[in-house]
TISEKOL-533407 format. One record per residue (C-alpha): residue in one letter; residue number from 0; x, y, z. Coordinates in steps of 0.001 Angstrom, whole numbers, plus 500000, padded with zeros to 6 digits. Layout:
residues N
VEXDREN,a,NUM,X,Y,Z $
...
end
This chain:
residues 574
VEXDREN,m,0,500000,500000,500000 $
VEXDREN,p,1,501157,503604,499412 $
VEXDREN,g,2,503384,504911,502111 $
VEXDREN,d,3,504056,501596,503844 $
VEXDREN,s,4,507778,502139,503518 $
VEXDREN,t,5,507635,505181,505718 $
VEXDREN,i,6,506792,503155,508773 $
VEXDREN,v,7,510253,501601,509095 $
VEXDREN,n,8,512330,504587,508026 $
VEXDREN,i,9,512980,506304,511322 $
VEXDREN,n,10,514857,509588,511105 $
VEXDREN,s,11,515688,510622,514648 $
VEXDREN,t,12,518296,513102,515788 $
VEXDREN,g,13,518277,511515,519205 $
VEXDREN,k,14,515852,511492,522068 $
VEXDREN,d,15,517368,514488,523836 $
VEXDREN,q,16,517106,516723,520778 $
VEXDREN,n,17,513564,515534,520085 $
VEXDREN,s,18,512292,515882,523660 $
VEXDREN,f,19,509958,518579,524963 $
VEXDREN,d,20,507827,519225,528003 $
VEXDREN,a,21,504661,519128,525920 $
VEXDREN,i,22,503553,518204,522428 $
VEXDREN,v,23,500447,519735,520853 $
VEXDREN,i,24,498991,517977,517802 $
VEXDREN,g,25,497356,520610,515610 $
VEXDREN,s,26,497627,524403,515401 $
VEXDREN,g,27,493997,525432,514934 $
VEXDREN,i,28,491754,527181,517442 $
VEXDREN,s,29,492192,524680,520287 $
VEXDREN,g,30,495808,523745,519489 $
VEXDREN,g,31,496819,527393,519446 $
VEXDREN,w,32,495238,527890,522845 $
VEXDREN,a,33,496954,524813,524268 $
VEXDREN,a,34,500324,526108,523057 $
VEXDREN,k,35,499698,529616,524397 $
VEXDREN,e,36,498792,528410,527892 $
VEXDREN,l,37,501566,525823,528132 $
VEXDREN,c,38,504221,528249,526865 $
VEXDREN,d,39,502997,530987,529228 $
VEXDREN,h,40,503676,528580,532096 $
VEXDREN,g,41,507217,527903,530926 $
VEXDREN,l,42,506784,524524,529225 $
VEXDREN,k,43,508940,523844,526193 $
VEXDREN,t,44,506206,523039,523719 $
VEXDREN,l,45,506264,521449,520268 $
VEXDREN,i,46,503344,522040,517901 $
VEXDREN,l,47,502941,519475,515147 $
VEXDREN,e,48,500988,520697,512120 $
VEXDREN,r,49,500420,518405,509149 $
VEXDREN,g,50,500152,521280,506660 $
VEXDREN,r,51,502394,524130,505517 $
VEXDREN,d,52,503423,527147,507556 $
VEXDREN,v,53,501286,530289,507315 $
VEXDREN,k,54,502715,533478,508781 $
VEXDREN,h,55,500310,536211,509866 $
VEXDREN,i,56,499921,538925,507189 $
VEXDREN,k,57,502817,537614,505059 $
VEXDREN,d,58,500947,534517,503890 $
VEXDREN,y,59,497521,535995,503157 $
VEXDREN,p,60,497990,536441,499382 $
VEXDREN,t,61,494417,537489,498576 $
VEXDREN,a,62,493649,539595,501661 $
VEXDREN,t,63,493681,542957,499867 $
VEXDREN,l,64,492745,541987,496321 $
VEXDREN,n,65,489759,543556,494610 $
VEXDREN,p,66,487119,541425,492862 $
VEXDREN,w,67,488390,542364,489393 $
VEXDREN,q,68,491880,541138,490307 $
VEXDREN,f,69,490752,537522,490388 $
VEXDREN,p,70,490902,535762,487000 $
VEXDREN,h,71,487438,534259,487476 $
VEXDREN,r,72,485987,537031,489679 $
VEXDREN,g,73,486070,534826,492752 $
VEXDREN,r,74,484518,531678,491268 $
VEXDREN,m,75,486468,528486,490806 $
VEXDREN,p,76,486683,527147,487243 $
VEXDREN,l,77,484152,524426,486433 $
VEXDREN,e,78,486846,521758,486056 $
VEXDREN,v,79,488096,522503,489596 $
VEXDREN,e,80,484573,522285,491019 $
VEXDREN,k,81,484063,518949,489254 $
VEXDREN,e,82,487313,517639,490755 $
VEXDREN,n,83,486259,518842,494236 $
VEXDREN,p,84,482528,518198,494661 $
VEXDREN,i,85,482783,518038,498478 $
VEXDREN,l,86,484901,521140,498901 $
VEXDREN,s,87,482880,523141,496370 $
VEXDREN,r,88,479819,522847,498568 $
VEXDREN,c,89,481527,524818,501371 $
VEXDREN,y,90,480254,528381,501719 $
VEXDREN,a,91,483746,529821,502259 $
VEXDREN,y,92,485486,528105,499335 $
VEXDREN,g,93,486341,530098,496242 $
VEXDREN,e,94,489128,531679,494274 $
VEXDREN,s,95,490123,533913,497200 $
VEXDREN,t,96,490437,531034,499701 $
VEXDREN,d,97,491479,528092,497539 $
VEXDREN,h,98,494922,527946,499168 $
VEXDREN,f,99,493487,527368,502656 $
VEXDREN,f,100,491433,524263,501859 $
VEXDREN,v,101,492284,520577,501457 $
VEXDREN,k,102,491260,519320,498021 $
VEXDREN,d,103,489085,516216,497778 $
VEXDREN,k,104,491857,513998,496399 $
VEXDREN,e,105,494600,515184,498755 $
VEXDREN,h,106,493461,513220,501799 $
VEXDREN,p,107,490851,510634,500748 $
VEXDREN,y,108,488414,509026,503151 $
VEXDREN,t,109,485610,506489,502817 $
VEXDREN,q,110,482020,507702,503165 $
VEXDREN,e,111,479870,504823,504359 $
VEXDREN,k,112,477174,507489,504637 $
VEXDREN,p,113,477477,510868,502901 $
VEXDREN,f,114,479691,513166,504943 $
VEXDREN,d,115,481324,516363,503635 $
VEXDREN,w,116,484612,516600,505518 $
VEXDREN,i,117,485926,520179,505250 $
VEXDREN,r,118,489579,520557,506244 $
VEXDREN,g,119,492242,523249,506399 $
VEXDREN,y,120,495743,521793,506620 $
VEXDREN,q,121,498057,524673,507417 $
VEXDREN,v,122,499381,526467,510484 $
VEXDREN,g,123,496276,528017,512005 $
VEXDREN,g,124,494028,525290,510584 $
VEXDREN,k,125,490420,526349,510192 $
VEXDREN,s,126,490891,529292,512592 $
VEXDREN,l,127,491657,531202,509369 $
VEXDREN,l,128,488350,530105,507873 $
VEXDREN,w,129,485811,529864,510686 $
VEXDREN,a,130,482611,531915,510790 $
VEXDREN,r,131,483705,533519,514114 $
VEXDREN,a,132,480366,533237,515950 $
VEXDREN,t,133,481082,532873,519653 $
VEXDREN,q,134,478467,532116,522264 $
VEXDREN,r,135,478827,530614,525707 $
VEXDREN,w,136,476944,527447,526421 $
VEXDREN,s,137,474442,527684,529285 $
VEXDREN,r,138,473739,525447,532255 $
VEXDREN,f,139,470921,523905,530222 $
VEXDREN,d,140,473434,522661,527656 $
VEXDREN,f,141,475710,520941,530159 $
VEXDREN,e,142,472747,519522,532123 $
VEXDREN,g,143,470780,518422,529048 $
VEXDREN,p,144,472089,514880,528474 $
VEXDREN,a,145,471531,513803,532081 $
VEXDREN,r,146,468106,515435,532262 $
VEXDREN,d,147,466799,514132,528953 $
VEXDREN,g,148,468508,510744,529003 $
VEXDREN,f,149,470775,510788,525973 $
VEXDREN,a,150,474536,510489,525406 $
VEXDREN,v,151,476314,510632,528801 $
VEXDREN,d,152,476240,513162,531585 $
VEXDREN,w,153,478832,515883,531220 $
VEXDREN,p,154,481464,515646,533978 $
VEXDREN,i,155,481493,519444,534165 $
VEXDREN,r,156,478862,522116,534553 $
VEXDREN,y,157,478615,525729,533446 $
VEXDREN,e,158,480107,526900,536760 $
VEXDREN,d,159,483252,524853,536092 $
VEXDREN,i,160,483946,526469,532755 $
VEXDREN,a,161,482585,530006,533318 $
VEXDREN,p,162,485929,531436,534590 $
VEXDREN,w,163,487667,529949,531569 $
VEXDREN,y,164,485134,531476,529215 $
VEXDREN,s,165,486108,534822,530750 $
VEXDREN,h,166,489797,533994,530417 $
VEXDREN,v,167,489672,533271,526692 $
VEXDREN,e,168,487129,535987,525863 $
VEXDREN,k,169,489364,538733,527289 $
VEXDREN,f,170,492327,537561,525240 $
VEXDREN,a,171,490550,536672,521994 $
VEXDREN,g,172,488279,539719,521904 $
VEXDREN,i,173,484551,539006,521661 $
VEXDREN,s,174,482013,541631,520650 $
VEXDREN,g,175,478526,541381,522091 $
VEXDREN,n,176,475737,543002,524026 $
VEXDREN,y,177,474880,542324,527647 $
VEXDREN,d,178,471447,540742,527207 $
VEXDREN,g,179,470884,539033,530581 $
VEXDREN,l,180,469576,535775,529084 $
VEXDREN,e,181,469779,532564,531098 $
VEXDREN,t,182,469844,530520,527890 $
VEXDREN,l,183,472834,532452,526550 $
VEXDREN,p,184,475063,533739,529362 $
VEXDREN,d,185,476782,537087,528941 $
VEXDREN,g,186,480547,537211,528657 $
VEXDREN,e,187,483494,539614,528647 $
VEXDREN,f,188,482421,541766,525737 $
VEXDREN,l,189,483827,544448,523515 $
VEXDREN,p,190,481189,546857,522140 $
VEXDREN,p,191,478549,545132,520026 $
VEXDREN,w,192,477901,545626,516354 $
VEXDREN,e,193,474705,547454,515466 $
VEXDREN,l,194,471759,545817,513762 $
VEXDREN,n,195,470607,547575,510619 $
VEXDREN,c,196,467184,549232,510418 $
VEXDREN,v,197,465318,546164,509159 $
VEXDREN,e,198,467034,543808,511608 $
VEXDREN,k,199,466074,546175,514439 $
VEXDREN,e,200,462464,546155,513271 $
VEXDREN,l,201,462414,542349,513082 $
VEXDREN,q,202,464018,542164,516524 $
VEXDREN,q,203,461407,544455,518051 $
VEXDREN,k,204,458457,542682,516474 $
VEXDREN,i,205,459663,539167,517307 $
VEXDREN,n,206,460562,540050,520894 $
VEXDREN,s,207,457204,541737,521486 $
VEXDREN,s,208,455214,538867,519935 $
VEXDREN,y,209,456630,536125,522195 $
VEXDREN,n,210,457560,535816,525858 $
VEXDREN,d,211,460143,533071,525317 $
VEXDREN,r,212,462062,534332,522280 $
VEXDREN,y,213,464715,537007,522251 $
VEXDREN,a,214,466425,538220,519111 $
VEXDREN,i,215,469778,539851,519919 $
VEXDREN,i,216,472844,541103,518076 $
VEXDREN,g,217,475253,538300,517276 $
VEXDREN,r,218,478379,537695,519335 $
VEXDREN,c,219,481562,537244,517369 $
VEXDREN,a,220,485355,537143,517715 $
VEXDREN,h,221,485997,540589,516216 $
VEXDREN,l,222,487813,543547,517729 $
VEXDREN,t,223,485281,546374,517645 $
VEXDREN,k,224,487381,548369,520102 $
VEXDREN,p,225,490744,546728,520850 $
VEXDREN,k,226,492028,546743,524409 $
VEXDREN,e,227,495632,546821,525549 $
VEXDREN,i,228,495877,543007,525555 $
VEXDREN,h,229,494914,542962,521861 $
VEXDREN,l,230,497374,545721,520957 $
VEXDREN,q,231,500082,543701,522703 $
VEXDREN,q,232,499242,540879,520288 $
VEXDREN,g,233,499804,543255,517369 $
VEXDREN,r,234,496132,543228,516372 $
VEXDREN,g,235,493983,546118,515222 $
VEXDREN,q,236,490328,547030,514898 $
VEXDREN,c,237,488039,545073,512610 $
VEXDREN,q,238,487464,547014,509385 $
VEXDREN,a,239,484070,545452,508578 $
VEXDREN,r,240,485325,544115,505245 $
VEXDREN,t,241,483874,540591,505690 $
VEXDREN,l,242,486814,539171,503767 $
VEXDREN,c,243,487827,537246,506873 $
VEXDREN,e,244,488322,533813,505320 $
VEXDREN,r,245,491182,535231,503224 $
VEXDREN,g,246,493137,535935,506426 $
VEXDREN,c,247,492930,539343,508097 $
VEXDREN,p,248,496018,541595,507798 $
VEXDREN,y,249,494646,543744,510635 $
VEXDREN,g,250,494214,540834,513048 $
VEXDREN,g,251,490669,542117,513395 $
VEXDREN,y,252,489277,538670,514107 $
VEXDREN,f,253,490699,535949,516307 $
VEXDREN,s,254,492874,533295,514683 $
VEXDREN,s,255,495766,531199,515904 $
VEXDREN,n,256,498006,532974,513377 $
VEXDREN,a,257,497188,536498,514594 $
VEXDREN,s,258,496868,535776,518305 $
VEXDREN,t,259,497823,532663,520258 $
VEXDREN,l,260,500737,531354,518171 $
VEXDREN,p,261,502714,534630,517987 $
VEXDREN,w,262,502045,535093,521698 $
VEXDREN,a,263,503374,531617,522457 $
VEXDREN,a,264,506388,532210,520199 $
VEXDREN,k,265,507327,535395,522111 $
VEXDREN,t,266,507851,533325,525272 $
VEXDREN,g,267,510757,531522,523617 $
VEXDREN,n,268,509184,528206,524591 $
VEXDREN,l,269,507490,527314,521290 $
VEXDREN,t,270,508782,525058,518533 $
VEXDREN,l,271,506523,524901,515488 $
VEXDREN,r,272,506956,522024,513048 $
VEXDREN,p,273,504810,522215,509915 $
VEXDREN,q,274,504503,519417,507330 $
VEXDREN,s,275,504282,516905,510192 $
VEXDREN,v,276,501589,514254,509780 $
VEXDREN,v,277,500983,512523,513096 $
VEXDREN,h,278,500919,508775,512644 $
VEXDREN,s,279,500265,507749,516254 $
VEXDREN,i,280,500923,508372,519908 $
VEXDREN,i,281,503649,506189,521415 $
VEXDREN,y,282,502580,504288,524526 $
VEXDREN,d,283,505184,502855,526894 $
VEXDREN,e,284,503917,499587,528349 $
VEXDREN,q,285,506331,499646,531283 $
VEXDREN,k,286,505726,503260,532273 $
VEXDREN,g,287,501975,502935,531722 $
VEXDREN,k,288,501736,506239,529906 $
VEXDREN,a,289,502323,507935,526572 $
VEXDREN,v,290,505901,509025,525942 $
VEXDREN,g,291,505785,510627,522530 $
VEXDREN,v,292,504425,510935,519034 $
VEXDREN,k,293,505376,509279,515755 $
VEXDREN,v,294,505381,511727,512856 $
VEXDREN,i,295,505555,511244,509085 $
VEXDREN,d,296,507082,514112,507140 $
VEXDREN,a,297,504359,515259,504738 $
VEXDREN,q,298,506813,515742,501884 $
VEXDREN,t,299,509656,513252,502348 $
VEXDREN,k,300,507542,510533,504014 $
VEXDREN,t,301,510320,510017,506567 $
VEXDREN,a,302,509241,508980,510064 $
VEXDREN,t,303,510479,510752,513194 $
VEXDREN,e,304,509680,510301,516872 $
VEXDREN,f,305,509242,513172,519320 $
VEXDREN,f,306,508953,512797,523075 $
VEXDREN,a,307,507192,514735,525836 $
VEXDREN,k,308,505746,514513,529333 $
VEXDREN,i,309,502252,515514,528214 $
VEXDREN,i,310,500487,515364,524863 $
VEXDREN,f,311,497562,517515,523745 $
VEXDREN,v,312,495510,516160,520851 $
VEXDREN,n,313,493971,519050,518902 $
VEXDREN,a,314,494000,517798,515340 $
VEXDREN,a,315,490308,518764,514787 $
VEXDREN,c,316,487567,516324,515643 $
VEXDREN,l,317,487836,513628,512969 $
VEXDREN,n,318,491621,513661,512743 $
VEXDREN,s,319,491913,513492,516535 $
VEXDREN,n,320,489764,510364,516399 $
VEXDREN,l,321,491981,509050,513618 $
VEXDREN,v,322,495153,509584,515655 $
VEXDREN,l,323,493834,507753,518717 $
VEXDREN,l,324,492333,504932,516641 $
VEXDREN,n,325,495702,504418,514953 $
VEXDREN,s,326,497612,504534,518270 $
VEXDREN,t,327,497538,500820,519033 $
VEXDREN,s,328,499672,498807,521414 $
VEXDREN,k,329,499532,495602,523407 $
VEXDREN,r,330,497755,497550,526148 $
VEXDREN,f,331,495394,499312,523743 $
VEXDREN,p,332,494801,497050,520714 $
VEXDREN,n,333,491719,499042,519647 $
VEXDREN,g,334,493144,502529,519981 $
VEXDREN,l,335,494735,504566,522756 $
VEXDREN,g,336,492575,504646,525883 $
VEXDREN,n,337,489776,502684,524227 $
VEXDREN,d,338,488939,500362,527126 $
VEXDREN,s,339,485282,501375,526849 $
VEXDREN,g,340,484957,500627,523140 $
VEXDREN,v,341,483400,504064,522504 $
VEXDREN,l,342,486362,505611,520671 $
VEXDREN,g,343,485057,506989,517373 $
VEXDREN,r,344,481434,506507,518515 $
VEXDREN,y,345,478664,508948,519417 $
VEXDREN,m,346,479586,511457,516743 $
VEXDREN,a,347,477276,514439,516373 $
VEXDREN,f,348,477121,517744,514497 $
VEXDREN,h,349,474865,520725,513865 $
VEXDREN,n,350,471861,520531,511579 $
VEXDREN,y,351,471987,523435,509122 $
VEXDREN,r,352,469558,522093,506540 $
VEXDREN,g,353,466756,524600,507138 $
VEXDREN,t,354,466758,528156,505782 $
VEXDREN,i,355,464006,530717,505176 $
VEXDREN,t,356,464016,533702,502838 $
VEXDREN,a,357,461582,536616,502782 $
VEXDREN,s,358,461189,540170,501546 $
VEXDREN,v,359,460563,543337,503549 $
VEXDREN,e,360,458650,546332,502274 $
VEXDREN,g,361,459712,549904,502968 $
VEXDREN,h,362,462935,551338,504416 $
VEXDREN,e,363,464007,552172,500863 $
VEXDREN,d,364,465501,555467,502035 $
VEXDREN,q,365,467915,553642,504379 $
VEXDREN,y,366,471080,551648,503923 $
VEXDREN,y,367,473969,550483,506142 $
VEXDREN,y,368,477622,551358,506565 $
VEXDREN,g,369,480239,548689,505936 $
VEXDREN,r,370,479691,544962,506096 $
VEXDREN,k,371,479383,543904,509701 $
VEXDREN,p,372,480602,540334,510377 $
VEXDREN,t,373,477481,539238,512234 $
VEXDREN,g,374,473709,539539,512139 $
VEXDREN,a,375,470981,538808,514650 $
VEXDREN,m,376,470578,535568,516521 $
VEXDREN,l,377,467828,534014,518554 $
VEXDREN,p,378,468848,531512,521268 $
VEXDREN,n,379,467104,528163,521536 $
VEXDREN,f,380,463620,528279,523045 $
VEXDREN,r,381,462604,524625,522641 $
VEXDREN,n,382,462826,522079,525508 $
VEXDREN,v,383,464890,524504,527581 $
VEXDREN,r,384,463646,523969,531140 $
VEXDREN,k,385,461871,520683,530506 $
VEXDREN,q,386,461157,518237,527723 $
VEXDREN,e,387,457992,519544,526053 $
VEXDREN,k,388,458047,518644,522353 $
VEXDREN,d,389,458032,515341,520472 $
VEXDREN,f,390,461756,515799,519731 $
VEXDREN,l,391,464840,516149,521911 $
VEXDREN,r,392,466673,519470,522291 $
VEXDREN,g,393,466203,522365,519861 $
VEXDREN,y,394,467863,524939,517628 $
VEXDREN,m,395,469350,528395,517537 $
VEXDREN,m,396,468357,530818,514772 $
VEXDREN,h,397,470538,533287,512921 $
VEXDREN,f,398,469068,535932,510641 $
VEXDREN,s,399,470187,538992,508716 $
VEXDREN,s,400,468793,541539,506317 $
VEXDREN,s,401,470399,543301,503374 $
VEXDREN,r,402,469664,545042,500101 $
VEXDREN,g,403,470515,543716,496676 $
VEXDREN,h,404,470718,545790,493535 $
VEXDREN,g,405,467983,547120,491305 $
VEXDREN,n,406,466090,544876,488928 $
VEXDREN,s,407,466478,544813,485160 $
VEXDREN,k,408,464784,542646,482573 $
VEXDREN,d,409,468163,542276,480877 $
VEXDREN,d,410,471367,540732,482238 $
VEXDREN,i,411,473572,542775,479946 $
VEXDREN,g,412,473561,546207,478414 $
VEXDREN,a,413,472964,549797,479435 $
VEXDREN,e,414,469729,549172,481342 $
VEXDREN,f,415,471342,546420,483391 $
VEXDREN,k,416,474391,548600,484085 $
VEXDREN,e,417,472162,551414,485264 $
VEXDREN,s,418,470017,549142,487443 $
VEXDREN,i,419,472950,547788,489462 $
VEXDREN,t,420,473918,551304,490508 $
VEXDREN,e,421,470729,551473,492549 $
VEXDREN,a,422,469979,549581,495761 $
VEXDREN,g,423,467223,547021,495463 $
VEXDREN,p,424,464558,545963,497979 $
VEXDREN,w,425,465319,544548,501423 $
VEXDREN,g,426,465492,540815,501914 $
VEXDREN,v,427,465772,538546,504964 $
VEXDREN,f,428,467743,535333,505340 $
VEXDREN,m,429,467156,533027,508342 $
VEXDREN,m,430,468964,529788,509147 $
VEXDREN,m,431,468783,527087,511770 $
VEXDREN,q,432,471552,525634,513915 $
VEXDREN,g,433,470022,522485,515307 $
VEXDREN,e,434,471400,520239,518028 $
VEXDREN,t,435,471814,516613,517000 $
VEXDREN,i,436,471853,513706,519423 $
VEXDREN,p,437,475063,511639,519739 $
VEXDREN,k,438,474281,508039,518831 $
VEXDREN,y,439,476389,504889,518988 $
VEXDREN,e,440,475797,504090,515318 $
VEXDREN,n,441,477096,507505,514224 $
VEXDREN,h,442,480794,506782,514155 $
VEXDREN,v,443,484169,506874,512447 $
VEXDREN,r,444,486593,503956,512179 $
VEXDREN,l,445,489767,502953,510372 $
VEXDREN,s,446,489601,501333,506959 $
VEXDREN,k,447,490870,497755,506924 $
VEXDREN,d,448,492289,497933,503413 $
VEXDREN,q,449,492731,501577,502355 $
VEXDREN,k,450,495672,503746,503393 $
VEXDREN,d,451,496660,507300,502627 $
VEXDREN,e,452,499943,508320,501054 $
VEXDREN,w,453,501589,508510,504483 $
VEXDREN,g,454,500827,504872,505269 $
VEXDREN,i,455,498012,505671,507685 $
VEXDREN,p,456,494637,503891,507377 $
VEXDREN,q,457,491943,506011,505788 $
VEXDREN,l,458,489061,507139,507926 $
VEXDREN,v,459,485604,505666,507346 $
VEXDREN,t,460,482715,508014,508165 $
VEXDREN,s,461,479301,506594,509045 $
VEXDREN,i,462,477321,509598,510271 $
VEXDREN,g,463,473760,510493,509326 $
VEXDREN,y,464,470490,512181,510273 $
VEXDREN,d,465,467639,510518,512150 $
VEXDREN,d,466,463928,511130,512763 $
VEXDREN,n,467,464700,513556,515595 $
VEXDREN,d,468,466625,515753,513158 $
VEXDREN,e,469,463690,515764,510749 $
VEXDREN,k,470,461321,516889,513511 $
VEXDREN,v,471,463690,519676,514582 $
VEXDREN,l,472,463949,520835,510971 $
VEXDREN,k,473,460160,520855,510553 $
VEXDREN,d,474,459698,522868,513754 $
VEXDREN,f,475,462285,525454,512705 $
VEXDREN,l,476,460658,525953,509309 $
VEXDREN,e,477,457231,526361,510886 $
VEXDREN,q,478,458293,528617,513742 $
VEXDREN,g,479,460705,530701,511693 $
VEXDREN,s,480,458063,531341,509056 $
VEXDREN,e,481,455543,532273,511744 $
VEXDREN,m,482,457961,534753,513307 $
VEXDREN,l,483,458766,536421,509995 $
VEXDREN,d,484,455070,536621,509183 $
VEXDREN,k,485,454317,538281,512530 $
VEXDREN,a,486,457153,540692,511825 $
VEXDREN,g,487,455457,541765,508606 $
VEXDREN,c,488,457680,540001,506072 $
VEXDREN,k,489,456352,538976,502665 $
VEXDREN,n,490,457143,536234,500136 $
VEXDREN,i,491,458236,533791,502844 $
VEXDREN,h,492,459861,530666,501384 $
VEXDREN,q,493,461129,527606,503243 $
VEXDREN,h,494,464157,525638,502079 $
VEXDREN,d,495,465641,522252,502978 $
VEXDREN,s,496,469134,521947,501524 $
VEXDREN,k,497,469274,518233,502400 $
VEXDREN,q,498,473016,518782,502760 $
VEXDREN,a,499,475099,515981,504176 $
VEXDREN,p,500,476479,516156,507715 $
VEXDREN,g,501,479930,517688,507818 $
VEXDREN,l,502,479177,520768,505768 $
VEXDREN,d,503,478240,522478,509034 $
VEXDREN,i,504,481943,522053,509998 $
VEXDREN,h,505,480795,521519,513600 $
VEXDREN,e,506,481427,517795,513953 $
VEXDREN,m,507,481917,516750,517577 $
VEXDREN,g,508,482437,513616,519637 $
VEXDREN,g,509,484170,510277,519310 $
VEXDREN,i,510,486504,510919,522272 $
VEXDREN,r,511,483880,512189,524643 $
VEXDREN,m,512,484195,513384,528215 $
VEXDREN,g,513,482261,511582,530933 $
VEXDREN,k,514,482103,510590,534574 $
VEXDREN,d,515,482401,506846,533946 $
VEXDREN,s,516,485406,505303,532197 $
VEXDREN,k,517,483153,502476,531015 $
VEXDREN,t,518,481122,504822,528804 $
VEXDREN,s,519,483537,507643,527966 $
VEXDREN,m,520,487134,508361,526970 $
VEXDREN,l,521,488051,511445,529003 $
VEXDREN,n,522,487642,512660,532569 $
VEXDREN,k,523,486524,516126,533668 $
VEXDREN,w,524,489994,517539,532935 $
VEXDREN,n,525,490026,516100,529389 $
VEXDREN,q,526,492568,513426,530316 $
VEXDREN,v,527,492271,510005,528730 $
VEXDREN,h,528,490948,507873,531595 $
VEXDREN,s,529,493563,505145,531233 $
VEXDREN,c,530,496423,507303,529927 $
VEXDREN,q,531,496251,510530,531865 $
VEXDREN,n,532,499165,512397,530307 $
VEXDREN,v,533,497188,512564,527041 $
VEXDREN,f,534,494610,515355,526785 $
VEXDREN,v,535,491979,515858,524065 $
VEXDREN,t,536,490381,519308,524007 $
VEXDREN,d,537,489056,519925,520502 $
VEXDREN,g,538,485616,519022,519152 $
VEXDREN,a,539,486309,515323,519654 $
VEXDREN,c,540,485946,515707,523435 $
VEXDREN,m,541,482349,516951,523401 $
VEXDREN,a,542,479655,514822,525044 $
VEXDREN,s,543,476863,516735,523268 $
VEXDREN,t,544,476613,519620,520808 $
VEXDREN,s,545,474166,522166,522299 $
VEXDREN,t,546,472640,524642,519830 $
VEXDREN,q,547,475410,527233,520143 $
VEXDREN,n,548,478514,527567,518030 $
VEXDREN,p,549,481210,525407,519638 $
VEXDREN,s,550,484570,527146,519084 $
VEXDREN,l,551,484472,529388,522169 $
VEXDREN,t,552,483793,526320,524294 $
VEXDREN,f,553,486748,524515,522677 $
VEXDREN,m,554,488963,527460,523664 $
VEXDREN,a,555,487727,527530,527264 $
VEXDREN,i,556,487980,523758,527729 $
VEXDREN,t,557,491510,523805,526288 $
VEXDREN,a,558,492718,526615,528542 $
VEXDREN,r,559,491217,524864,531566 $
VEXDREN,a,560,492825,521524,530709 $
VEXDREN,a,561,496232,523065,529928 $
VEXDREN,n,562,496369,524836,533275 $
VEXDREN,h,563,495383,521600,535036 $
VEXDREN,a,564,498134,519769,533174 $
VEXDREN,v,565,500694,522314,534362 $
VEXDREN,e,566,499555,521909,537974 $
VEXDREN,e,567,499695,518127,537737 $
VEXDREN,l,568,503199,518290,536276 $
VEXDREN,k,569,504299,520483,539177 $
VEXDREN,k,570,502891,517905,541593 $
VEXDREN,g,571,504729,515097,539794 $
VEXDREN,n,572,501482,513342,538855 $
VEXDREN,l,573,502159,513193,535113 $
end
């Protein structure tokens, strides 16, 4: 099989030269935070990134280009789209971001059920590409599984993570309004963005029509008014360009490249090694713990071993599962720490299938300044305090309003040219973000006969929707349409994209936290139950998905776990 030869070709400069206090696998949102916290505490830390290096500002080649400077005006040529059917379905993929995405053929996987796996293999990972929505989870989210009898009970509660939410929010920079909602706790906010005139009208009418629904301005990782801590990072104010996925030369939004990685590097404790594909974690049978990581050079295919006292796995959810599944030994024949048999199981994601469009009359004398990076959002209102519907959990809503250009019966010519100089009518776009229930049958596993070019078994994805997801979708379409109707919108149309899981880019689970080692992989500090010097703090660790965006929670969980790891090292427990 391709790459098999790499497994025996060990290129080591010696254990001393390849030894660190900590190894972090992955440089995305959670990996960057792990490195920042560990380096701040004086640990010599190695970050392993399977993709190329990306330096802040220097390696954002399209950040300041105008639309007419792209050969195809931002669209990918048809032949490229045909070669990349999965990638081409991603909202952020195009001519301006092509260099930040993994192409379909570059890292193949087996889809037992349709799953669109969106990946960014470079320093910074998908922190360069994320949608930047940041909401805290509430007590209802951490209590939900135990109360409603699904998945496993979280080993932590909101009170455990609240201080760490504050910790990461202050450093990352989160804009938001203090809304006082129990379902969506307030955080450490920079000034909020302002809703436009139509969004304000929709907000007022929705909020006044219901006693359990509250439309608010979105919360996002953008510097509306930088503080000293952000200036120390070398970051500046968000310019409201909404070209974020190209990489921001101002550091206006949070990314590993603009924030945590440069901060970690300034300590002198960081070693960054791009082009390093992690093959497996090395387990020492005699010591009863992990001692290092086996790496395949992405370009030369040469294998190297690196050693450390603690290992943080932050390769992004599916790849973190892949690493642990491939880390076999006499002690762990089915994957590192997999005594419970749940490794790779209970995968979940966010249901984005439902959208609603509508038109709004009036306000034709008003417009908006700039392109704010967020719209309005409405926290979940279903099954919050008790189970009350015929489906489990619920959904968050996001909506925004904007103006297109004037209408013309022609798509070319003088009349068309004249029409696009005028603003058109107002329109509304609403989308769902539905919680899905982790189920045993939703899983990933290693292929028995297919390997990638680095000699590592391909991942098999078997993740799909169920009847609960269909009921959640139906309720969103009904309730969203009702709300827009009450708000005075016209031409309301419901849409079901029927998109495959994965395109939400919010996959979670497989290495879940839990109170019982018989039904989970990690304890309350994100340590592998049976190998406690290995920590998993990215999406793979999540016991459930909530309805909120997950990245802020990944950051907080990572910072919490990293600080615990430092304390345990000091005590000699790791």
